[in-house]
Structures are given as C-alpha cells and as structure tokens.
C-alpha positions in Angstrom: 25.6 -22.9 -6.0 21.9 -22.8 -5.1 18.8 -20.8 -5.7 19.0 -17.1 -4.6 15.8 -16.0 -6.2 12.4 -17.4 -7.5 11.1 -15.2 -10.3 7.3 -15.3 -10.8 6.3 -14.3 -14.3 3.0 -13.5 -16.0 4.4 -13.1 -19.5 1.1 -13.2 -21.3 -0.6 -10.7 -19.1 -3.5 -12.8 -18.0 -2.9 -12.4 -14.3 -5.3 -10.4 -12.1 -5.5 -9.3 -8.5 -7.1 -12.5 -7.3 -4.6 -14.8 -9.0 -1.7 -12.6 -7.7 -3.1 -12.9 -4.2 -3.4 -16.7 -4.5 0.1 -17.0 -5.8 1.7 -14.9 -3.0 -0.4 -16.6 -0.3 0.8 -20.0 -1.5 4.4 -18.8 -1.2 4.0 -17.2 2.2 6.7 -19.3 3.8 9.4 -18.0 1.5 11.3 -14.9 2.4 10.2 -12.0 0.2 13.8 -11.1 -0.5 14.0 -14.3 -2.5 11.1 -13.6 -4.8 10.8 -11.5 -7.9 7.7 -10.8 -9.8 7.2 -9.8 -13.5 3.8 -8.8 -14.9 3.0 -7.9 -18.4 0.3 -5.3 -19.2 -1.4 -7.0 -22.1 -4.8 -6.7 -20.5 -4.1 -3.5 -18.3 -3.6 -5.5 -15.1 0.1 -5.2 -14.5 0.1 -2.2 -12.2 -2.7 -3.6 -10.1 -0.8 -6.9 -9.9 2.5 -5.1 -9.0 0.8 -3.3 -6.1 -0.9 -6.5 -4.9 2.4 -8.3 -4.9 4.0 -5.3 -3.0 1.3 -5.7 -0.3 2.8 -9.1 0.6 6.2 -7.8 1.5 9.0 -5.3 1.1 10.2 -5.3 -2.4 13.1 -3.0 -3.0 12.1 0.3 -4.5 14.4 -0.2 -7.5 12.5 -3.4 -8.3 9.2 -1.7 -8.2 10.3 1.3 -10.3 11.9 -1.1 -12.9 8.7 -3.1 -13.0 6.4 -0.1 -13.4 8.6 1.3 -16.2 8.7 -2.0 -18.0 5.0 -2.5 -17.8 4.1 0.9 -19.0 6.3 0.3 -22.1 5.1 -3.3 -22.6 3.7 -4.6 -25.8 1.4 -7.6 -26.2 3.3 -10.9 -26.2 0.3 -13.1 -26.8 -2.6 -12.6 -29.2 -5.5 -10.8 -27.6 -8.6 -12.9 -27.9 
C-alpha cells in the first residue's frame, strides 16, 4: 500500500505556462518519476503546458506521446466563457 504516483490534472483547460511553472516549482522536492500531468486543450494551452512540465524533469517518452495525442483529440469539458 502507499502512493506510487501523484497525478496533476487540469481537466478544464484553464492552466497556462505560468500556473504550470508555479505548480512544478511547488513540488520540486518530489521525484519526477512519482508525478503525472494531464492537461486539457480547451483554450489551446495543453501543448505549452506539457512542454513546460517536461522542462522540470524527465518524463518517460511514452507519457509525453500519450499526453500529446490525448490533447490533440481533446474536446471541451467545461463551457467556454
């Protein structure tokens, strides 16, 4: 038992580069292998957020490819205001 991964999700797509930087800087003490990130592309920020997250550590290539694929296929989850 225990926690093997902390998943950070922006499921409404309101995240941006600055918010992503702040989030990962706040978690700097955790090993990057225990983090997962999920960004929706509702406001066209997912790819920028993914690459910002990658700059903070070595995500596995499969995680990155999966995220990019999911984000490019993403549909809006929250109403756009």
